[in-house]
C-alpha positions in Angstrom: 0.0 0.0 0.0 2.9 2.3 0.6 3.9 2.1 -3.0 0.4 2.9 -4.2 -0.2 5.7 -1.7 3.2 7.3 -1.4 6.0 6.1 -3.7 4.2 5.9 -7.0 2.6 9.4 -6.7 6.0 10.9 -5.8 7.6 9.1 -8.7 4.9 10.5 -11.0 5.6 14.0 -9.7 9.3 13.5 -10.3 8.6 12.3 -13.8 6.4 15.3 -14.6 8.9 17.7 -13.2 11.7 16.1 -15.2 9.5 16.2 -18.3 8.7 19.9 -17.8 12.3 20.8 -17.1 13.5 19.0 -20.3 10.8 20.6 -22.5 11.7 24.1 -21.1 15.4 23.4 -21.8 16.3 23.5 -18.1 18.0 20.1 -18.1 19.8 17.9 -20.6 18.7 14.6 -22.1 20.9 12.6 -19.8 19.3 13.9 -16.6 15.9 13.5 -18.2 16.5 9.9 -19.1 17.9 9.2 -15.6 14.7 10.6 -14.0 12.6 8.4 -16.3 14.7 5.4 -15.4 14.2 6.1 -11.7 10.4 6.3 -12.1 10.3 3.2 -14.2 12.3 1.4 -11.5 9.8 2.5 -8.8 7.0 1.2 -10.9 8.8 -2.2 -11.3 9.4 -2.4 -7.6 5.7 -1.7 -6.9 4.7 -4.5 -9.3 7.2 -6.9 -7.6 6.0 -5.9 -4.1 2.4 -6.6 -5.2 3.4 -9.9 -6.7 5.2 -10.8 -3.5 2.2 -9.8 -1.4 -0.1 -12.0 -3.5 2.4 -14.9 -3.3 2.4 -14.7 0.5 -1.4 -14.6 0.7 -1.7 -17.5 -1.7 0.8 -19.6 0.3 -1.2 -18.9 3.5 -4.4 -19.9 1.6 -2.9 -23.1 0.2 -1.3 -24.1 3.5 -4.7 -23.9 5.1 -3.2 -21.9 8.0 -5.5 -21.1 11.0 -4.9 -17.4 10.3 -6.1 -17.6 6.8 -9.1 -19.7 7.7 -10.1 -17.2 10.4 -9.6 -14.2 8.1 -11.6 -15.9 5.3 -14.4 -16.8 7.7 -14.5 -13.3 9.1 -14.6 -11.7 5.7 -17.4 -13.9 4.4 -19.4 -13.2 7.5 -18.7 -9.4 7.1 -19.9 -9.6 3.5 -23.0 -11.6 4.1 -24.0 -9.3 7.0 -24.2 -6.2 4.7 -27.4 -6.4 2.8 -26.3 -3.4 0.6 -23.7 -5.6 -1.1 -25.8 -8.7 -1.6 -26.9 -7.8 -5.1 -23.2 -7.3 -6.2 -22.4 -11.0 -5.8 -25.8 -12.5 -6.5 -27.0 -13.3 -3.0 -30.7 -12.8 -2.6 -30.7 -13.3 1.2 -32.2 -16.1 3.3 -34.4 -18.4 1.3 -35.8 -20.4 4.2 -38.9 -18.2 4.3 -39.4 -18.6 0.6 -39.2 -22.4 0.4 -35.5 -22.8 0.2 -33.1 -22.7 -2.8 -33.7 -26.2 -4.2 -37.1 -25.3 -5.6 -36.4 -21.6 -6.1 -33.7 -21.5 -8.8 -30.5 -22.5 -7.0 -28.8 -22.8 -10.4 -29.9 -19.4 -11.8 -26.6 -17.4 -11.3 -26.1 -16.0 -14.7 -22.7 -14.4 -13.7 -21.2 -17.8 -12.7 -19.5 -19.5 -15.6 -20.6 -23.1 -16.2 
Protein backbone atom coordinates (compact mmCIF):
# COMPACT_ATOMS: atom_id res chain seq x y z
CA UNK A 1 0.00 0.00 0.00
CA UNK A 2 2.92 2.32 0.62
CA UNK A 3 3.91 2.07 -3.02
CA UNK A 4 0.39 2.94 -4.19
CA UNK A 5 -0.20 5.74 -1.68
CA UNK A 6 3.23 7.35 -1.40
CA UNK A 7 6.01 6.13 -3.66
CA UNK A 8 4.22 5.94 -7.01
CA UNK A 9 2.56 9.37 -6.70
CA UNK A 10 5.97 10.86 -5.80
CA UNK A 11 7.59 9.09 -8.75
CA UNK A 12 4.89 10.46 -11.04
CA UNK A 13 5.59 13.98 -9.74
CA UNK A 14 9.31 13.54 -10.33
CA UNK A 15 8.64 12.31 -13.84
CA UNK A 16 6.37 15.27 -14.57
CA UNK A 17 8.94 17.73 -13.18
CA UNK A 18 11.70 16.13 -15.25
CA UNK A 19 9.50 16.24 -18.34
CA UNK A 20 8.69 19.92 -17.77
CA UNK A 21 12.34 20.82 -17.13
CA UNK A 22 13.47 19.00 -20.27
CA UNK A 23 10.79 20.61 -22.45
CA UNK A 24 11.75 24.06 -21.13
CA UNK A 25 15.43 23.41 -21.80
CA UNK A 26 16.34 23.54 -18.09
CA UNK A 27 17.96 20.09 -18.10
CA UNK A 28 19.76 17.87 -20.55
CA UNK A 29 18.67 14.60 -22.08
CA UNK A 30 20.92 12.58 -19.76
CA UNK A 31 19.28 13.92 -16.58
CA UNK A 32 15.86 13.52 -18.16
CA UNK A 33 16.49 9.88 -19.07
CA UNK A 34 17.89 9.21 -15.61
CA UNK A 35 14.69 10.58 -14.03
CA UNK A 36 12.58 8.41 -16.34
CA UNK A 37 14.67 5.36 -15.41
CA UNK A 38 14.16 6.10 -11.70
CA UNK A 39 10.40 6.32 -12.06
CA UNK A 40 10.35 3.16 -14.17
CA UNK A 41 12.33 1.36 -11.47
CA UNK A 42 9.83 2.54 -8.83
CA UNK A 43 6.96 1.14 -10.90
CA UNK A 44 8.75 -2.18 -11.32
CA UNK A 45 9.43 -2.38 -7.57
CA UNK A 46 5.74 -1.67 -6.93
CA UNK A 47 4.73 -4.50 -9.26
CA UNK A 48 7.18 -6.86 -7.59
CA UNK A 49 5.95 -5.88 -4.13
CA UNK A 50 2.36 -6.61 -5.18
CA UNK A 51 3.40 -9.95 -6.69
CA UNK A 52 5.23 -10.82 -3.45
CA UNK A 53 2.18 -9.84 -1.38
CA UNK A 54 -0.09 -12.03 -3.51
CA UNK A 55 2.36 -14.93 -3.29
CA UNK A 56 2.42 -14.73 0.50
CA UNK A 57 -1.38 -14.63 0.71
CA UNK A 58 -1.67 -17.51 -1.75
CA UNK A 59 0.79 -19.61 0.27
CA UNK A 60 -1.24 -18.93 3.44
CA UNK A 61 -4.41 -19.93 1.64
CA UNK A 62 -2.92 -23.10 0.17
CA UNK A 63 -1.34 -24.12 3.47
CA UNK A 64 -4.73 -23.91 5.14
CA UNK A 65 -3.24 -21.87 7.96
CA UNK A 66 -5.47 -21.10 10.96
CA UNK A 67 -4.85 -17.40 10.34
CA UNK A 68 -6.11 -17.55 6.76
CA UNK A 69 -9.11 -19.70 7.70
CA UNK A 70 -10.09 -17.21 10.41
CA UNK A 71 -9.56 -14.25 8.08
CA UNK A 72 -11.60 -15.85 5.29
CA UNK A 73 -14.39 -16.78 7.65
CA UNK A 74 -14.49 -13.26 9.09
CA UNK A 75 -14.59 -11.66 5.65
CA UNK A 76 -17.37 -13.94 4.42
CA UNK A 77 -19.40 -13.17 7.52
CA UNK A 78 -18.76 -9.45 7.10
CA UNK A 79 -19.91 -9.55 3.45
CA UNK A 80 -23.04 -11.56 4.10
CA UNK A 81 -24.00 -9.30 7.01
CA UNK A 82 -24.16 -6.25 4.70
CA UNK A 83 -27.44 -6.35 2.79
CA UNK A 84 -26.30 -3.42 0.62
CA UNK A 85 -23.69 -5.57 -1.15
CA UNK A 86 -25.74 -8.74 -1.62
CA UNK A 87 -26.86 -7.84 -5.12
CA UNK A 88 -23.24 -7.26 -6.19
CA UNK A 89 -22.44 -10.95 -5.85
CA UNK A 90 -25.83 -12.50 -6.54
CA UNK A 91 -26.95 -13.29 -3.01
CA UNK A 92 -30.69 -12.83 -2.56
CA UNK A 93 -30.71 -13.29 1.19
CA UNK A 94 -32.17 -16.07 3.26
CA UNK A 95 -34.40 -18.41 1.27
CA UNK A 96 -35.83 -20.46 4.15
CA UNK A 97 -38.90 -18.22 4.35
CA UNK A 98 -39.38 -18.58 0.58
CA UNK A 99 -39.22 -22.37 0.37
CA UNK A 100 -35.46 -22.84 0.16
CA UNK A 101 -33.05 -22.69 -2.76
CA UNK A 102 -33.65 -26.16 -4.15
CA UNK A 103 -37.08 -25.31 -5.56
CA UNK A 104 -36.37 -21.63 -6.14
CA UNK A 105 -33.70 -21.46 -8.84
CA UNK A 106 -30.54 -22.47 -6.99
CA UNK A 107 -28.83 -22.76 -10.37
CA UNK A 108 -29.86 -19.39 -11.85
CA UNK A 109 -26.65 -17.45 -11.27
CA UNK A 110 -26.05 -16.02 -14.74
CA UNK A 111 -22.74 -14.41 -13.76
CA UNK A 112 -21.24 -17.75 -12.69
CA UNK A 113 -19.54 -19.53 -15.58
CA UNK A 114 -20.59 -23.12 -16.18
